[in-house]
C-alpha positions, 0 to 999 in steps of 0.5 A, spaced: 466 478 514 462 477 508 466 474 502 463 480 498 466 485 502 473 482 502 478 485 498 484 481 501 484 474 505 489 470 507 490 464 511 496 461 514 500 464 508 507 462 509 514 463 505 520 460 506 527 461 503 531 455 504 531 454 512 529 461 513 521 462 514 520 469 512 512 469 513 510 464 518 503 462 517 499 469 517 492 470 517 488 476 516 482 479 511 481 486 509 475 489 507 473 493 501 474 500 502 478 499 508 485 503 509 489 497 512 496 499 515 501 493 515 507 495 520 513 491 522 520 493 523 525 491 518 526 484 517 519 482 520 517 479 513 512 485 511 515 486 504 515 479 503 508 478 504 506 484 500 510 481 494 505 475 495 499 479 495 501 483 489 502 476 485 510 477 485 512 471 489 509 465 490 507 462 497 510 456 500 504 454 503 497 457 505 492 460 501 490 467 499 486 472 495 486 479 492 480 482 489 477 475 488 483 472 485 488 466 488 495 469 489 498 462 488 495 461 481 492 468 478 498 473 479 497 476 472 489 477 474 491 480 480 496 485 477 491 488 473 486 489 479 491 493 483 496 499 483 502 499 487 507 505 489 513 505 492 518 510 496 521 511 490 515 513 487 516 509 481 516 515 476 520 517 470 524 523 471 526 525 464 519 524 462 513 530 463 507 529 467 503 528 462 508 522 459 508 519 465 501 518 466 500 516 459 505 511 460 502 508 466 495 508 463 498 504 457 501 499 462 495 498 465 491 497 459 487 503 458 484 505 451 485 511 448 478 514 450 479 512 457 486 515 457 484 522 455 478 522 460 482 519 466 488 524 465 484 530 465 480 528 471 487 526 475 490 533 472 484 537 475 483 533 481 491 534 483 491 541 481 496 540 476 493 542 469 499 547 468 504 542 469 502 537 464 509 539 460 513 539 466 519 534 467 518 530 473 525 531 475 523 538 476 517 538 480 518 539 488 518 532 492 510 533 494 508 534 487 512 528 485 509 524 490 502 526 489 503 524 481 506 517 483 499 516 487 495 518 481 499 514 476 498 508 481 491 509 481 489 512 474 486 505 472 481 505 478 484 499 481 480 495 486 486 495 491 492 500 491 499 497 495 503 503 498 510 501 500 513 506 505 509 512 500 511 518 505 518 516 506 523 522 506 518 527 506 516 533 511 510 532 515 506 537 512 507 533 505 505 527 509 498 530 511 497 532 504 498 525 501 494 522 506 488 526 504 489 523 497 489 516 501 482 518 504 479 520 498 481 514 494 478 510 500 471 514 500 471 512 493 471 505 495 478 503 493 482 499 498 488 502 501 494 497 503 499 501 506 506 500 510 509 506 513 515 507 518 511 513 521 507 510 527 503 517 527 500 515 520 498 508 523 493 513 527 490 514 520 488 507 518 482 503 520 486 497 522 493 496 523 497 489 523 504 489 526 508 483 524 514 481 528 519 475 526 514 473 520 508 473 524 502 477 526 503 479 533 497 484 533 491 486 529 486 491 531 483 498 530 489 503 533 484 505 538 483 498 540 490 496 540 492 502 545 487 500 549 489 493 549 496 495 551 495 501 555 498 505 551 497 513 549 500 512 542 501 507 536 509 508 537 508 506 544 504 500 542 509 498 537 514 498 542 511 493 546 509 489 541 516 488 538 520 489 544 522 481 543 523 481 536 529 476 534 531 479 527 532 485 523 535 487 517 
């Protein structure tokens, strides 16, 4: 992979907590504009790995870059180039839709002119123009989910990290959310996503499966199903993770 085409690159990345090795010498890279699925059972180490990639935790050893910045020494630069959305959606329920978007725009350092332009574009894209003054806590979960994604990407980051973004929502809402992901990817944004829904793994360009802190499998969904003689990603995951020793 050409360095100019690489959004994320890690080599032998390791994180230890005392004698416990949460992330054990993982190596992989993610292309710009790619939808990269980061899978693993609870306790596999994927959340710890994601925290290092987001500049929130320092590696014990190994190296890596995100958006061209070193994860060990340039965490603040990384934070300005990425977006992040968690399962909890990270929104403020007592604020309106407009206030939430303005707040996140300010946090990400957009100018007043940029805020006005980006908010107008986002409201139109999400078909939420009539909801600007609605309090977020009054919105249906599907709308809150779309708004959270918009808030995480309002500054047009190079990479957006989605940590279990579709947890607890119905299948129709999940499919609609993935339309937002595809749209962002088509604009060149790199999407790094964790999910417990194995059917969603089919939507990714490539999949990494972590087991006990290590990457046990990494390839496209089609290639992984062929390699493990499985018809679904759920079956692939069960085969790869069947000997896992730890869980939360």
